[in-house]
C-alpha positions in Angstrom: 84.2 152.8 128.9 87.0 150.4 129.8 84.5 148.0 131.3 82.7 147.8 127.9 86.1 147.3 126.3 86.8 144.3 128.6 83.4 142.9 127.9 84.0 143.3 124.2 87.3 141.5 124.4 85.7 138.7 126.3 82.9 138.5 123.7 85.5 138.3 121.0 87.3 135.4 122.8 84.0 133.6 123.1 83.3 134.0 119.4 86.8 132.8 118.5 86.1 129.7 120.7 82.8 129.1 119.0 84.4 129.5 115.6 87.1 126.9 116.5 84.4 124.5 117.7 82.4 125.0 114.4 85.5 124.4 112.3 86.2 121.1 114.3 82.6 120.0 113.8 82.8 120.8 110.0 86.1 118.9 109.7 84.6 115.8 111.5 81.5 116.0 109.3 83.5 116.1 106.1 85.7 113.2 107.3 82.6 111.1 108.1 81.0 112.0 104.7 84.2 111.1 102.8 84.4 107.7 104.6 80.7 106.9 103.8 81.1 107.9 100.1 84.3 105.8 99.8 82.6 102.8 101.4 79.6 103.1 99.2 81.9 103.1 96.2 84.2 100.3 97.4 81.1 98.1 98.0 79.7 98.8 94.6 76.5 100.3 96.0 76.9 103.7 94.4 79.3 105.1 91.8 81.0 108.4 92.2 79.0 109.6 89.2 75.7 108.8 90.9 76.8 110.6 94.1 78.0 113.6 92.1 74.8 113.7 90.0 72.7 113.6 93.2 74.8 116.3 94.8 74.3 118.5 91.8 70.6 117.9 91.8 70.3 118.8 95.4 72.3 122.0 94.9 70.1 123.0 92.0 67.0 122.5 94.2 68.6 124.4 97.0 69.5 127.3 94.7 66.0 127.4 93.2 64.4 127.6 96.6 66.9 130.0 98.1 65.6 132.9 95.9 62.0 132.4 97.2 60.8 134.6 100.1 59.2 133.0 103.2 55.6 132.9 102.0 56.5 131.6 98.5 58.8 128.9 100.0 56.0 127.8 102.4 53.5 127.6 99.5 56.1 125.6 97.5 56.5 123.0 100.2 52.8 122.5 101.0 
């Protein structure tokens, strides 16, 4: 039983490491996205309102398709 306990602890350590890597990746992705959005605004290419509107639209589409099961979602996309 102690062998399983050690294995379990090693698994937990591995999961903690993976979570830390995921958090770092999410932070870097957020930083990059913020930089791109700010540059688009500064250059007058897109306004914050246009970006916000598009994000809301994409979220609505995602929410609408999230409730579909696999076969309905497949039919929806084809």
